[in-house]
N, C-alpha and C positions, 0 to 999 in steps of 0.2 A: 677288216673286221676279224676278230679272233674266232677260232674254232674251239668249242667246248665239247668235252666227252662226257656222256651220261651213261648210267646203267640202271636198268629196271630192277626193283627189289622182288617183283613177282616172277617174271619170266626170264630174267638174266640177260635180256636184250641190251647190247652195247651199241650206242649210236653217237654220232657227232652232230652238233648244231653250230651254224655260223650265226653269231649274235653280236650286237653292239655292246660296248661296255655298260651302257645305260639301260639295256634290256633286263627285264626280270628273268631270273633263272627259270628253265623249263620245270614243269611240275608233274607231268604224266607221260607215260610211255606211249609212243605212237602205235605200237602193236596191240597192247592189252589194256591200255589206260591205267596201268598200275603206277604206284609211286616210284619216283626215280631219284637217284643221287648223282651229284656232279662228281666226276672223278678227277684226280690230279694226274695229269699225264706229262710225259717227258717233253720238254720243249725242243724245237728244232734250231734254236738260237745257239750259235757257237762262235767263239772268238778265235780267229786263226791268224797266224803271222806274228811278227815281232810286236807291233803295236806300240802305243804310247808308254806303257809301263816299262818295257825292255829298253826302249830308246831314250827315255829321259828320267823317269821316276826312280827306277831301281838302281841306277848308277850311283857312284860315289857322291856324297852330298857336299864335297869340298868345292867351293866356287872356283871358276876359272878366272885367275887374275893375271895381269901381265907380269913378266919377270922383273921389269924395272918400271918405276913410276916416272911418267914424263914430267911431272912437276916436283920431283924429289920429295914426295910425301906431303905436299901442301894441299892436295885436293881433299874434299870432304869424303869420309868413308874409305879413304885409302888404307890398305893394310900396312903400308910402310909407315904411316903416321902413328899407328897404334904401337909400333915396336919401339 
């Protein structure tokens, strides 16, 4: 379950609540029962390492084709047939 951060408009109390995605947002401060606002906080999610983008997506878009066609250009989609 995600943890949401809230701040009270009256007393300035900042607190966190663990809630389901389907739960209604909290509406009052646990200290003073004043109105609260949900804060946008920094996530702890980070992508590290080379990953799929570096290993495949970001490389040259030229397809790897064999240097010579085993069927002398007679296969469907062969780059030698287009030449």
